[in-house]
C-alpha positions, 0 to 999 in steps of 0.5 A: 500499501502506498503512505503519502508521507505525512510524517516521518516513521520515526515520527509515527514510532513516537506517536504511537509509542506515547499513544494512550488510547490502544486503538489510535495506536493499533491504527499507527501500527498499520501505517508504520508497518505500510510504510515498511512495506507490509502488505494489506494481508499482512498487516491484518494477520499482525494487527487482528483486523480484516484487510478492508478495515486496514486499507481504510484507515491507510487511506484514511491517512492520506487523505487526512494525515495523523487527524484522520486515525480519529474516530468518526462516531457521530456526534460528542455526546452533549454534557448535562452540564453548563460550563457553569455547573461543570466549574461548580461540581469539580468545586464541589468534589474537589472541596470533600464533603460538609457537615451537611453531608454528614459522612468522610467521604463521598460515594456515588450516592452521596454525589446522586444526591448533590446533583439532585439537591444542588444542580437540579440534576436526576440521574442514575448511579451508572450515569453518576459514574460516568459523568465524575469518569467524564470529569476526570476523576477516579476514586482513590484513596489518598497519602497521609498528610500531616495535620501539622504539614505546611503546605506554603513551606512545601510549595515555596520548596518546590518554586525554589528547587532549581535556584537552590540547585543552581546556588549548590553548582556555584559553590562547585564550579566544575562538578555535575551535581547529582541528586539522591534522595534518602529516607530510613525504613523499619522493616520487621515482624509487625507484618504488613499484608497486599493484594492477592489474587482471590475468586469474586465475592471472597474475603481471602485472608493473609499471613500477619506476622505481630512480634517485635523484631526488626531491623532499618533499612537506609537508602538514598535514590538517584531519579535520574539514573536510577542508582542507589545505596543501602545499609541495613542497621539494627538500630538507627543514630546519628553514628549509624546515619555518618557510617552510610554518608561515609559510605554513601560518599565513596560512589560518587566520583571524582567529576561529580558532587553529589546533593542528598534530600532528606527530612529533618529528623533529629540524627539528620542534623545533629551537631555530631554529623559527619558531613563528607567534602563532596556532599551538600546536604538539604532539608525538606519541609517538615512533614513533607513526605510527598517531596521525598519520592524513596518514600515511593520505594518503601512501598515498592518493597512493602507490596513487592517482597514483604508482605503477607509473610512471617520472618523467624528471626533478626536474620532471616529479617535481613536475607529478606530485605538484601534479596528484595534489595538485591532483585528490585533495589538494583534495577536502575530502571525500574528505581527511575521508575519508583522512585520518580521526581516529577515536580523537579525538571530534573535532579542533576546539574551540568 
């Protein structure tokens, strides 16, 4: 099949990789295969469509370009809400329940009532869920937030981060900055549970240990490179932090300067803290775990490795901690994803 040169094959492949709509991604694959010289029957076999449908999408692409791969299913459904009502519902959803709602979390039935009482719209429960999804909402479990968290200070840290990074770079000319996020997590016999596959309608059970042996896992991860350093310890104090800093500093190449971002725990601010020359410490605002992406690593390790299990003693805990670290944390590509820091434009500087 002939394909008009509207976009380069590299650009089409990039669009296919980034496309979230499965149907449109398959249509892009049809065009890409046609450009590569595949016949219509071969493309149909590859993508699971008929020869004629594959030809039709190539013709649409030739006529209209990238936009021709969109669906044409009549008029776009009309919203039951005016733009003003949509804005008001967005505000109502994001404001959360009020005293009149008498619940701690709004569910479908609550929104059904709100639409009727406050907006004069009578909708079935399924229509209410459809509306919520169309407005871009899902029912998600929130991250815990400390009641003393200072939202202004947290936002100021985000805004001031680029300038802070520039100031550190100016103090160390000729060095490439490499930013790490550091934290500690306790892992022990006070177990947790995680999801399992089970029959619909059933309530599966899982082992949860309730004994008292534990150890500390100290870690630091660079979101840009995925490089991580860790230390296991039966206790946590300034002495252990100094050992960790010393070991961490030995991994920093001579042409780089390490920036370690961590919280304000007492052993992070102690006067006995010994900071290596080629490491700069940056303290996060109080009660702001959402700014520290290594928090996601602890959740990942618990969900994938440390839950639904029992450990005989400290040695068993240590073995399990090391096995999980080797399996997951030494995978640099995985760490780039798990510990991504989206609020930072980049986690290093030239």
